[in-house]
Structure formats: C-alpha cells, structure tokens
C-alpha positions as YAML, in Angstrom:
chain: A
units: angstrom
residues:
- id: 1
  name: MET
  ca: [-58.20, 35.32, 36.50]
- id: 2
  name: LYS
  ca: [-59.70, 32.04, 35.53]
- id: 3
  name: THR
  ca: [-58.31, 29.97, 32.67]
- id: 4
  name: LYS
  ca: [-60.49, 27.98, 30.45]
- id: 5
  name: ASN
  ca: [-59.97, 24.24, 30.03]
- id: 6
  name: SER
  ca: [-59.40, 24.75, 26.34]
- id: 7
  name: ASP
  ca: [-56.41, 27.05, 27.06]
- id: 8
  name: ILE
  ca: [-54.73, 24.34, 29.15]
- id: 9
  name: ALA
  ca: [-55.25, 21.77, 26.40]
- id: 10
  name: VAL
  ca: [-53.66, 24.11, 23.83]
- id: 11
  name: LYS
  ca: [-50.66, 24.73, 26.10]
- id: 12
  name: ILE
  ca: [-50.16, 20.98, 26.71]
- id: 13
  name: PHE
  ca: [-50.44, 20.35, 22.98]
- id: 14
  name: MET
  ca: [-47.82, 23.04, 22.25]
- id: 15
  name: VAL
  ca: [-45.41, 21.56, 24.84]
- id: 16
  name: VAL
  ca: [-45.81, 18.06, 23.35]
- id: 17
  name: VAL
  ca: [-45.21, 19.38, 19.82]
- id: 18
  name: ALA
  ca: [-42.14, 21.30, 21.02]
- id: 19
  name: VAL
  ca: [-40.69, 18.18, 22.71]
- id: 20
  name: ILE
  ca: [-41.28, 16.09, 19.57]
- id: 21
  name: LEU
  ca: [-39.64, 18.76, 17.35]
- id: 22
  name: VAL
  ca: [-36.61, 19.02, 19.64]
- id: 23
  name: GLY
  ca: [-36.26, 15.21, 19.61]
- id: 24
  name: LEU
  ca: [-36.44, 15.11, 15.81]
- id: 25
  name: ILE
  ca: [-33.84, 17.87, 15.49]
- id: 26
  name: ILE
  ca: [-31.47, 16.04, 17.87]
- id: 27
  name: ALA
  ca: [-31.95, 12.72, 16.02]
- id: 28
  name: TRP
  ca: [-31.39, 14.39, 12.64]
- id: 29
  name: SER
  ca: [-28.23, 16.20, 13.77]
- id: 30
  name: THR
  ca: [-26.82, 12.99, 15.29]
- id: 31
  name: GLY
  ca: [-27.43, 11.12, 12.01]
- id: 32
  name: VAL
  ca: [-25.79, 13.89, 10.00]
- id: 33
  name: PHE
  ca: [-22.78, 13.86, 12.34]
- id: 34
  name: LYS
  ca: [-22.36, 10.08, 11.95]
- id: 35
  name: ASP
  ca: [-22.59, 10.35, 8.14]
- id: 36
  name: LYS
  ca: [-20.03, 13.14, 8.02]
- id: 37
  name: ARG
  ca: [-17.67, 11.20, 10.28]
- id: 38
  name: LYS
  ca: [-18.02, 8.16, 7.97]
- id: 39
  name: ASP
  ca: [-17.29, 10.35, 4.93]
- id: 40
  name: LEU
  ca: [-14.26, 11.84, 6.68]
- id: 41
  name: ASN
  ca: [-12.90, 8.37, 7.50]
- id: 42
  name: GLU
  ca: [-13.36, 7.23, 3.89]
- id: 43
  name: GLY
  ca: [-11.60, 10.36, 2.64]
- id: 44
  name: THR
  ca: [-8.70, 9.81, 5.03]
- id: 45
  name: GLU
  ca: [-8.41, 6.18, 3.88]
- id: 46
  name: ARG
  ca: [-8.32, 7.28, 0.23]
- id: 47
  name: ILE
  ca: [-5.59, 9.82, 0.97]
- id: 48
  name: ASN
  ca: [-3.53, 7.20, 2.82]
- id: 49
  name: ASN
  ca: [-3.90, 4.74, -0.08]
- id: 50
  name: ALA
  ca: [-2.82, 7.41, -2.56]
- id: 51
  name: ILE
  ca: [0.24, 8.30, -0.48]
- id: 52
  name: SER
  ca: [1.20, 4.64, -0.16]
- id: 53
  name: SER
  ca: [0.77, 4.11, -3.91]
- id: 54
  name: MET
  ca: [2.96, 7.12, -4.64]
- id: 55
  name: ALA
  ca: [5.65, 5.83, -2.29]
- id: 56
  name: GLU
  ca: [5.77, 2.50, -4.15]
- id: 57
  name: PHE
  ca: [5.18, 3.89, -7.64]
- id: 58
  name: ASP
  ca: [8.81, 3.59, -8.70]
- id: 59
  name: LEU
  ca: [8.88, -0.05, -7.53]
- id: 60
  name: LEU
  ca: [5.80, -1.00, -9.51]
- id: 61
  name: ALA
  ca: [7.72, -0.32, -12.72]
- id: 62
  name: TYR
  ca: [9.70, -3.51, -12.00]
- id: 63
  name: ASP
  ca: [6.60, -5.70, -11.60]
- id: 64
  name: GLY
  ca: [6.44, -7.62, -14.86]
- id: 65
  name: GLY
  ca: [8.91, -5.23, -16.47]
- id: 66
  name: SER
  ca: [12.31, -5.95, -17.93]
- id: 67
  name: ILE
  ca: [15.51, -4.10, -17.07]
- id: 68
  name: MET
  ca: [19.07, -4.33, -18.25]
- id: 69
  name: GLY
  ca: [21.70, -5.93, -16.04]
- id: 70
  name: SER
  ca: [23.57, -2.64, -15.66]
- id: 71
  name: LEU
  ca: [20.47, -1.00, -14.15]
- id: 72
  name: LEU
  ca: [20.00, -4.03, -11.90]
- id: 73
  name: VAL
  ca: [23.55, -3.66, -10.59]
- id: 74
  name: ASP
  ca: [22.87, 0.03, -9.87]
- id: 75
  name: LEU
  ca: [19.68, -0.92, -8.03]
- id: 76
  name: ILE
  ca: [21.55, -3.49, -5.93]
- id: 77
  name: ASN
  ca: [24.26, -0.96, -5.09]
- id: 78
  name: ASP
  ca: [21.68, 1.62, -3.93]
- id: 79
  name: LYS
  ca: [22.34, 1.78, -0.17]
- id: 80
  name: GLU
  ca: [19.05, 3.55, 0.66]
- id: 81
  name: ARG
  ca: [16.64, 0.88, -0.60]
- id: 82
  name: ASP
  ca: [14.38, -0.76, 1.96]
- id: 83
  name: PHE
  ca: [13.65, -4.06, 0.22]
- id: 84
  name: ASN
  ca: [15.60, -7.19, -0.70]
- id: 85
  name: ILE
  ca: [16.59, -8.03, -4.27]
- id: 86
  name: ASN
  ca: [16.61, -11.64, -5.43]
- id: 87
  name: VAL
  ca: [18.54, -12.36, -8.63]
- id: 88
  name: LEU
  ca: [18.48, -15.60, -10.60]
- id: 89
  name: THR
  ca: [20.95, -15.66, -13.47]
- id: 90
  name: LYS
  ca: [20.83, -18.27, -16.24]
- id: 91
  name: GLU
  ca: [24.04, -19.89, -15.01]
- id: 92
  name: ASN
  ca: [22.81, -20.02, -11.42]
- id: 93
  name: ALA
  ca: [19.51, -21.55, -12.58]
- id: 94
  name: LYS
  ca: [21.42, -24.29, -14.43]
- id: 95
  name: LYS
  ca: [23.62, -24.98, -11.41]
- id: 96
  name: THR
  ca: [20.85, -25.12, -8.77]
- id: 97
  name: THR
  ca: [18.27, -27.15, -10.70]
- id: 98
  name: PRO
  ca: [15.72, -28.69, -10.14]
- id: 99
  name: THR
  ca: [14.89, -25.89, -7.67]
- id: 100
  name: PRO
  ca: [16.60, -22.68, -8.82]
- id: 101
  name: THR
  ca: [17.85, -20.62, -5.87]
- id: 102
  name: PRO
  ca: [18.29, -16.90, -6.43]
- id: 103
  name: VAL
  ca: [21.03, -14.82, -4.82]
- id: 104
  name: VAL
  ca: [19.54, -12.51, -2.19]
- id: 105
  name: TYR
  ca: [20.93, -9.00, -1.80]
- id: 106
  name: GLN
  ca: [19.69, -7.77, 1.59]
- id: 107
  name: LYS
  ca: [18.28, -4.28, 2.05]
- id: 108
  name: GLY
  ca: [20.69, -1.65, 3.18]
- id: 109
  name: PRO
  ca: [24.43, -2.26, 2.88]
- id: 110
  name: SER
  ca: [24.92, -5.60, 1.16]
- id: 111
  name: PRO
  ca: [27.58, -7.41, -0.83]
- id: 112
  name: THR
  ca: [28.14, -5.96, -4.25]
- id: 113
  name: PRO
  ca: [27.19, -8.03, -7.29]
- id: 114
  name: GLU
  ca: [29.75, -10.49, -8.61]
- id: 115
  name: ILE
  ca: [32.15, -8.96, -11.18]
- id: 116
  name: ASP
  ca: [33.88, -12.21, -12.19]
- id: 117
  name: LYS
  ca: [32.33, -13.38, -15.48]
- id: 118
  name: ALA
  ca: [33.15, -17.01, -14.67]
- id: 119
  name: ASN
  ca: [31.03, -16.91, -11.48]
- id: 120
  name: THR
  ca: [27.48, -18.32, -11.76]
- id: 121
  name: ASN
  ca: [26.12, -15.27, -9.88]
- id: 122
  name: TYR
  ca: [27.61, -12.80, -12.38]
- id: 123
  name: ILE
  ca: [25.05, -10.22, -13.56]
- id: 124
  name: ASN
  ca: [25.65, -9.54, -17.23]
- id: 125
  name: PRO
  ca: [25.29, -5.76, -17.76]
- id: 126
  name: ASN
  ca: [23.81, -6.47, -21.20]
- id: 127
  name: GLY
  ca: [21.46, -9.19, -19.95]
- id: 128
  name: VAL
  ca: [17.72, -8.69, -19.68]
- id: 129
  name: PHE
  ca: [16.06, -9.42, -16.34]
- id: 130
  name: LEU
  ca: [12.33, -9.80, -15.75]
- id: 131
  name: GLY
  ca: [11.18, -8.39, -12.41]
- id: 132
  name: LYS
  ca: [8.44, -9.46, -10.02]
- id: 133
  name: VAL
  ca: [7.45, -7.48, -6.92]
- id: 134
  name: ASN
  ca: [6.85, -9.63, -3.81]
- id: 135
  name: ARG
  ca: [4.63, -8.26, -1.03]
- id: 136
  name: ASN
  ca: [4.04, -9.38, 2.56]
- id: 137
  name: ASP
  ca: [0.62, -10.00, 4.14]
- id: 138
  name: ASN
  ca: [0.17, -6.27, 4.76]
- id: 139
  name: GLY
  ca: [0.77, -5.40, 1.10]
- id: 140
  name: ILE
  ca: [4.19, -3.87, 1.72]
- id: 141
  name: VAL
  ca: [6.96, -4.58, -0.78]
- id: 142
  name: GLU
  ca: [9.41, -7.03, 0.82]
- id: 143
  name: SER
  ca: [11.52, -7.96, -2.16]
- id: 144
  name: ILE
  ca: [11.84, -7.86, -5.92]
- id: 145
  name: THR
  ca: [12.88, -10.98, -7.81]
- id: 146
  name: PHE
  ca: [14.75, -10.61, -11.11]
- id: 147
  name: ILE
  ca: [15.13, -13.61, -13.42]
- id: 148
  name: GLN
  ca: [17.49, -13.43, -16.39]
- id: 149
  name: GLN
  ca: [15.73, -14.01, -19.70]
...
C-alpha cells in the first residue's frame, strides 16, 4: 500500500503539535508546583510567627506598661522564667548617678529581691515600675528592664 506525501506531512505535523503540547503541559505544571511551594513556605512562616508571638504575648504586656512592686517581686521569684529582669529603684538611681546601674536578676534561680527597706535595691511593693522589653539580634526577649516611677 502506497502512502501519499500529504499523509506523511499530516503525521509529522501531528507529532510536532503533540511534542509542543507535552512541553507546554510540563512547563505549566512545573510553574504551578513552584508557586504552590512558595505559598506553602509563606504559610509556614506565618504560622511560626504566630506561634512565636503567642509565646511572648504575656511578656509584651510589660513593654511600656506599669506594674506594682508586689507583682514585680512575684515575677522575679518565678523560677521558670527564661529571661533576665533588670530593676532600677529610685534610691539606686540616686546612688549610682550619673550612670544609673540596675540590679540584674538572672533567669532561673536567682537571689530574691531585697526585703530591707533601708537598702537601695529594695523594691517597694506599692511602687510603680515602668517596664521595657529588651530583645537580642534575633528578636528573642533577653531581659525586661523595670524603672521605678
């Protein structure tokens, strides 16, 4: 059986069209896969940021907020905290001028706050302390500084 030249041309044309369509489908699916992977990474990053914000939510209440001295003493005595607490009382600020030096209560087990009222580091339970959250280069809370008002 003889084939006509026009039949061969049609078959070659169909093969070329099929190859082009397969290439387009592969390129399209690869692009869709990359976009979905990018969306997944962005979603994972958002979830991680939300979890980290929730973990530090209770600490953010101290940033720019005022607390009573009695609550500050309780916070210092909390043995499970993972940040340092710096406290600058009015008496300590007067004593260490011109550069006031706060008392640092290290994370974990640390010395208890001074209970002697005559001591410059005494935290008045009725005093008002303004807090400031200090972060490291990675944005993790390292310490909170409280200054008596």
